[in-house]
N, C-alpha and C positions, 0 to 999 in steps of 0.2 A: 623465380630465379634461385639457383643454388646459392647457399650462403657460406661456402667454404667447404673443402673436402673433409669428409668425416675422419675421425681418428683411425677407426678400423672398419672394415667391410666384411661380411660374409662371403666366402667363396662359394661358387656353385657346388652343389651337393656332389660328392664323389670324388672329383678331381679337378685341379686347376687347368687341365687341358681344355675344359669347357669355358675358360676365361673369354676367348674370342667367339663371337657368334658367326654364323655364315654371312649374316648381313655385314658385320664388322669387316670380314675379309673381302667381301665383295666391294664395298664402298672404298676401303682402303685402296685396293688395286684399281678401282676406276677414278681415284683422285677426288672423291667426293665425300670422304669421311671428314666431318667437321669437328669431332670431339675425341680424337685419338688419345688425348691426355687422360681419358678415363680407362684407357687399356694398356698403353705403353708407359714405360718408366717404372718406378718403385712404388708399390701401393701396399701399406700395411693392412693386414687382414687376418681372418681366422679360417683355418682349414681343419674341420672336425674339432679336435680338442686342442690343436696347436695354433699359437699366434706366431706371426712372422711377416714376412714381406714377399709379395709376388713381383718378380722382375720379368720385364718383356722389353725386347729391342729388336729393331729391324737390321739384319745384316745378311742379305741374300747370297752373298758370294764368300761367306765364311765356312771354313771347315769345322771350327769349333768356336764356341763362345762360353765364357765362364764369368761368374761374378767373383771379384776380388775385393777385399776390404779389410778394415780393421778388425773385424769379427772372425777372420779366418787367416790372419797373418799375411794377407795379400797373396795367398797361394792360389796359382791358377788352376790346380787339379782339385781344389777342395769343393767347389760348388759349380759344376758345369751345367749349362742350360740345355734344353731340348728344342730342336728345331721342328716346327710343324711339317707335316708331310703333304701339305697342299700347295707347295711351291710359293707361298707368300713371303718366305725369307724371314719370318718372325720367329724368334728364339724366346723361350719362356721357362720359368721355374719358380718354385717356391722354397724359401729358406726359412726354417722355423727358428724361433728363439732370438730374433733380432727385431728391431723397431726403429722408430724415429730417432735421428741422431747418428745412426750408423753411417760410416763413410764407405764408399764403394766406387769401383770402376768396372768396366767390361774389359777382359782379356780376350782378344780376337785373333785368330789364326786364319789367314786367307786360304781359300780352298786350292787354288792353282799354284800360287807362288810360294806359300809357306810363310809369308810376311806375317809378323807378329807385332802387335801393338797394344797399348793400354789406352782406352778411351774413356772420357767422361760420358755420362748418359745424355743423349740428345734430348730426352724427356725428363731430365732431373728437375724436380720442383724446388730444390735448393742446392746451392754449391758452397764449397769451401771458400773462405775468404782469400782472394788472389794475394799473392802469386801461387798459392796451393790450388790444385785443380781437381781434387776428387768431388764426386757428387754426395749429396747427403740425403738419407731417407727422411721424408718429411710428411706430416699428416696434413698440415695446412688448415687446420680447423680455426674458425673464427666466428664469433657471434656479431653479426653485422647489426648496426643501429641506425641504418639510413634509409628505412622503408619510406619515409615521406619524400626524400629526395628521389628515389627510384621511381616513385609513382608518377612524378611530373618532370623527370629530367628531359624527356623528348621535347617539351615545350621550350626548354631553356637553351637548346642548341639548334632549333629549327631555323629554316631559311628566313622567317619573319621575325626571329627573336634578336635581341641585342646580344652579340657574341663578342666579349672582349677578353682576349687571352693573355695571360701573363706567363711567358716562357721561362722555365726555371731549369737551372743545373743543380741538382741536389747537393753535389759536393762543393759547391762554392757560392751558394746564395748567402749563407752566413756561416761563420766558423767560431771557434772558441779560442780567442787569443791567450787566455790564461792557461790553457792546456796545450801549448804548442801549435796553436792554429788548427787544431783537428776539425773535421767536418762534423756537422750535426748527424745524429742518428734519425731514422725514420720517426721514432717517437718524440724526439726533440723538435724535429720539423713539425710535427702534428701540434705542438704547443705554440710555436711561433708563426708558422706560415699561414694557416687558415685565418687567424685574425688580421693579420697584415693584408692579405689579399682582399678580404672583405672590407676593411677600412678603405682601401684604395679604390674599390668599386669594380674590380675585375669580376667577370662571370665565370671564368674557367682558368684552371692552371694547365699548362702543357709541360710535362716533364720530358726533357732530353732523355734518351734511351735509359731505362732502368733494368733492362734485361742484362744478365751477367756477362761481363766482358773482361778478358785478361788484362788489357792495358788501359789504365785509367785515363791516359792522355788521348784515347780515341773518343772520349766523351760518351762512350756507350755505342758508338756506330760500328764497332767491330765486335758483333755479338757472337758469343758461343752458347749461351743459355737461353734458348728461345722459350723455355717455360719456367725460368727461375729469375726472380729479382736479384739484383746484385747484392752480395752479402756485405759489401762495404758499410751499409748503413743499418744492417739488422737483418732479422729473419723475415720470411714471407708474411707471417702474421703482423709484423711490425709495419710493413708497407700497407697492409689492409687497414690497419689502425689509422695511418696517415690519410689514406683516401677516405675512410669513414669520417674522420674529423673534417675534412674539406667538405664532404657532402653535408654533414650536419650543420655547416656554416653556410650552406647554400651555394657552394662552389663546385662546378663540374671539373672533371680530371680527364685529360687527354694524354695518351702515352705515345711518344715517338717510337715507331716500330720499323724494323729494318729488314724486310725480306728480299733486299736487292743483292746482298753479298755477305760473305762471312770470313773470318780471318783464317789463316793457314796454320794456327797453333797445332802442335802435334796431337794434343789431347781432344781436339775439336772435331768438327765434321768431316774435315778434309780427308780423302783416301781412307774412308771409315773402316771398310772391311776388306782392305787391300785392293780396292777398285775405286774409281771415281764414282761414288754412290750418290752423293748430294749434288755434286758439281759436274759440269761437262768436262770430258777427258781432253778434248782439244783446247789448248790455251787460247785459241782465237775466240772461243765462246766461254771457256770456263775460268779465265783469269782477267781480273780487272786491273789494268795497268795503272790507273790513276790512284787507286786505293790499295793496290798490292794485295788483293784478296781474292777469294774464289767466288764465282757466279753460280747461283743455283741452277740446276737443270730443270726448268719448268716443264719440259716436255715429258718427264718422268712422273707418272700419275701419283706414285707414292709420296714424291717430294711435294706435290701440290697438296695432297692431304695433310702432310705434316705442317706445311706453313699455314694453311687455312685453320687447322686445329690450334696453332699457336695464337693466331689472332683471336679465335673464339675463346681461348683460355683466359686471356686478359680481360676480356669483357665478361666472361662468365664468373670466374673465381675471384677476380679482383675488382669488379664492379666498374671498370672504365667506362667513361662516357663517350669515348671516341678514340680513333687511332689516327695519328698523322703518319702517313706511309712515305718513308724517306726514299730518295733516290728513284723515283718513278721513271724519270726520263732515261736513266742508265738501263733500266729494265726493257724499255719500249724500243731502243734502237741498238742494233748489233754493232754499229760502228761508234758507239758512244766512247769518247776519250781514246779512240784508236786510230792510228794512222793507216793510210791505204796499205793493203796487204796484210794487216793485222786482225782482219775480222772476215767473217764468212757470210756471204749473202744468203738471203732465205731462198726458198724453192722457186720464187718468181724473179729472183735476182736483185730484190730490194734490200733495204737496210732495216725494215721493221722486223722486230722479233715476235713472230706470231704465236709462238708458244707462251711467252711472257704475257702478251695481250690476253690470250685465253685465260691464263692464270689470274690476271687482275680482274677480269670480269667474273670469273667463278668466285674469287675472294669476296668481292663486294656483293654479289648475289647472296652468298651464304651469310655474310654478316647481317645484311638487311632482312633476310629471311628469318633469322634467329633473334636479332635485335633491332627492330624497326626504330627504336627510340635513341640510337646512338648515330654518330656520323663518322665517315671516313674522310680523311683530308689528304689530298695528293700534293706532294712536293714535286711538281712536274715544271720544269724550267724551260720548255720549248712551247711551240704553238700548236701541239697535238690537239686536234679538235675533239670537242665533247667529252673532256675528261670528267666533268661532273654532270654528265646527262646519263639517264638510265641505260642499262644494257639493252633493254627491249627496243630502244630508239637508236641503237647504234653506238651508244657512248660506252665509256670505261666503267661507269656506275659509282663514282665517288660522289660524296655529298658536297665536298668543297674542293677548291684548288687554290694553292698559293698563287697570288698575283705577283710573279716574279719581274714581269715587265714593269708594272707600277713601281715596284721597289727600286729597280735599277734606274729608271728614268728620273724618279723623284729625287733619290739621293745624289745622282749626277747633277741635276739642276740645282739643288740645295748647296752643293759644294762650290758652286760658282760665285765669283765675286758678284754682288748684286748689280754692279754697273753693267755687267755683260748678260744678266738674265733676261733683258728684253729680247735679245737675239735667239733665245732658246724657249719662248713661251710654249711652243708645241710640245715640249717635253712634259709640260703640266697637263695640257689639254688632250694629248693623244690617248691617254688611258680611258677616256670616256668614249672613244670610238669602239672599244671592245669590252667595256665594263660589265656588260650584261650577257656576254657570250658564254660565261661560265658563272658558277656560283663561287665568288672570290673571297679569300681571305687576304687581307693587306699585311704583309709581314715586314716587320723590322725586327729581324731575328738575330741569333747569335753569330750566324755566318757573316754578318755585316760589321762586326766589332772585334775581329781577330785578325791575326796574320798581317799586320801592318796597315789594315784598313781604317784603323783609328776608331775610337768610340763616336757615338753620334754627336755629341757636343764638339768633340775634337774635329770633326769634319766640317764644322760650320765655319764660314769666313768671317773676318773682321775682328775688332777688339773683343774683350770678354763681354761687354754689354751686348753687342750685336750677336755674338755666338749664342748666348742665352736666349735672345729674342728669336734668332733663327730657329733654334731648337723649338721654342714654343709655336712658331709658325708650322714647322714640320709636323708636330704631334697634333695640333688642332686640325690641320689640313687632312691628316689621315683619319681622325675621328669623324670628319664631316663628308669625306669621299665615300661613295657607295662601296660597299664590302665590309665583311667582318674584320676585326682588329687583332693584331698580335704584336706584342712589345716584349722584347727581351728584357730580363731583370737588369737593373742598373740604369737603364735609360730613364726610368722615372725619377731618379735622383741626379741626373746629369753627371754620370761618372766620367771623369776625364781619361782615366787609364782604359786601355783596351781590357776586354775580359781576359782573366787568366783563371783557368780551371783549377790552379793550385792555391788560389787566394780567395779570401772573402771579397764580397762587394765592399766598396768604400763608404760604409755607412757613416763614418765620421764627417763626410761632407755635408750631412744635414745640420751640422753646427753652423753652417753659413747660410745666410738668407737667400741668395740666388738659387741655391740647390733646394732649399725648402720651397721656393717659389715654383720651381718645376714640379716638384712632388704635389703641391697644391693643385697646380693646373691638371695633372694627370688624373687626380681624384675628381676634380670638377668636370674634366671632359667625360670621364665614365659616368658621372652622375647625369650630365647632359644627354649623353648618347642613350643611356638606359632610360631616362624619363621622358624622352620625346620620341614617339613612333616615327616621326618624319625622318629620323636619322637611321633607322634600322628596318622598319616594317617591309619596305619595298627595296631592300638592298640589291636584290637580284632582278629587279624589274625596271625597264626603261621608263615606266610611269613615275618612278620615285625620284627622278632627276630631270632638271631643265636648267639650261644655261640662261643667265641674264646677260652676261658679257664675257666671252672667252677671248675676245680680240684686243683688249687693251694692253697690247705688248709693250707699248712706249713707256707706261707707267708700272709695267709688271703687276697688274691687278687683275684678279679673276673674281667673278661673282656668279652665284648659281642658287637655285632652289633645291630643297629636299622636301619630298612629299611622303606621307604615309599611304595615301591613295590619291588618285587623280583629283578628286573634288575636295580633298582635305585641307586643313590649314597648313601652309608651308612654313619651313624655316628658310631664311635668307642668310647666305654665307658670303662674306666678302673678305678677300685675302690680299694683303699687300706684301710683296716679297722684296721690297727695297726699304732702306732705312730713311727714306724721305716720306714725312706725313703728307697725306693728301687732303688738303682742306677744300671745302666746297666741291666735293666730289659727288656728282649728280648720278643718281642711279634710278632708272625707271622701274616701278614695282607694280604688281598686278592688282593691288587693293589699296584704297584710300584709308587713312586712319593712322593710329599711333602704332609704330613698329618698336617693339620693346627690345632693347639690347640685352640678351641673356648671356652672352659671353664676350669678353674683350680680353684677348691674351696680352695686351698692353697695360692692363690694370697693375697698379702698384703692388698689390698682394701677390702677384706672380713675378714681380721684379721689373715690371715695365715702367714707361714714362708717365703713365696715368692719363694720356690723351684718349679721347673718345667722344660719345654722344650723350653723356650724362644719363645713362639708363634708356635711351631711346629718343625717337623724334617722330613728328608727324609729317605726313606727306603734304605736298604742295601741288596744285594743279598745273605743273609743268611737264610737258611731254618729253619722254626720253626712252630709249631702248623699246620702242614700240608701244609703250604704256602712256596713258593719259596722266598718271600721277607718278611723282618721283620723290626721292629722299635727297636732301642736300647733306651729305655725310662728312664727317671727319673720320678719315681712315688712318689710324696711327701707323707709325713706322714698324715694319717687320711684324705685323699683326694680322690676326684673324678675328672678324666680328661676326657674331651670329645674332640674328634678329628673329623674334617670333611675330608672325603676321597678326593683323587685327582680325577680329571675326568677320566673316563674310556677310556683309550687311544684306545681301539679296537672298540668303538663305533663311 
């Protein structure tokens, strides 16, 4: 695996015209070039006795392209590029005497219209700090120290592994109040974030988009720099240092990546060479009405090559362990967020975007071909089939899919007053009908705690005690339900306020015991989840789950087993979604003996009332739920209990 781009490279002997090989051109035009970042953009190198920078950009409909920058007074006539004569639309040239740190843009004149524009480099590896918009020459060299992590990272994100993701917005996780509330730099995050995440027991961090974006309030989802980390928090090598620090702490890193649309800022990708180069020309396909942004033209082979290369770039040069692909549903459907008459049917008259489907499949095939030890994760909010199934089997090829149905149903259920929950038991049990149709991640993400939706604890009904208890139930239920886990920052301290990207999390809440109790619970849930194969090894297999009783709607109690393998020792999970304790609650179990209570969310250490089963209890020979042995439980109010089964006496 490459360890960062070298400071300088030798150009081919004789001329930089040989920068692109025939294979490069062929793969680029076929839509199958996965590493265009090695060819396009600004690359420091040596040509004969001269050191300088080689520039290359795709602008097939341009009459002229020149490099303007602080090194030539931003004069468009100073450094023109030469177009290749093979019809590829690639312009290239070498400028001697400049190097890393130089600011530049491309001045482009359209061939037919004479339209002139100054554009940032689509392949810039570094950008100016917004609101400035120039690209920056960058060598991107970094000496990685994460070889031990890289050698075994595939095991840590596999379908059989415990995967517990802490979702982070880098600009608002923690700030410096003594300095005007400024955000932390990448290197400051490298000091604070890895030990915190490790202490809490999460296995991975997922960063909301760190690709360069003009508008901070977009949270990174309006990307202009598909090869550049945002300069707000430091240089590219500073982000590499942060990722390295997380890896050396044993924590994987997932990047939220946005190939579904891009903003219309003048310096960006839109109308790049005087034509709709990256986007569809017809607004019925090329304009996204919900996000007021442009939609990539996935039918153009070169665009597919560029996007696939962007994905590979972050895995290659930044050692990312996975990509969470944003807005997949918006890519798959031509009518997404569009009213009748605002979209174009496909050639068969349907709403499916066949070109986007092809792109997604090619993307995943390319990623897993080059990096079989990473995962792609789809944010796909519909019932599109086989999202996380292999391309060769007719699927889209993702490793995981966010389970948006589970999230919506569960939060809707939890927001109801417990007195009414018995009429909505199906919202809890329905997710198990389809829990193994995909490789699911259960997300309680940033999207659920903004724009008036309220924070997780503020969603919970009842007085303050009940709200904390309800949050404990929600979190424990998620960790026990089949599927990998994702929790947005702040939920682990029960932040009352909605998330605000302009502010730090409310860390002062940890001065108060109820909030410390939630944090302790999340830490213990991660330990329980990671330490018990029954809770993760068969997350994607029906054999890993069995109901004990899904039908006790009258008391709003559910109970089920989790298994690592069919013949293995199970864990028993019992959840009470009402504030009424259930005494003498009889539950039939599969084995006689002592069932150890390994988690009780009503424990006083978490802020609960302290009711429970004093560490466990033995079965009695009373039949229930189709079993000959049963437990006579105390099920505390608004609580989840987890029991470890006794050894199988027959084995």
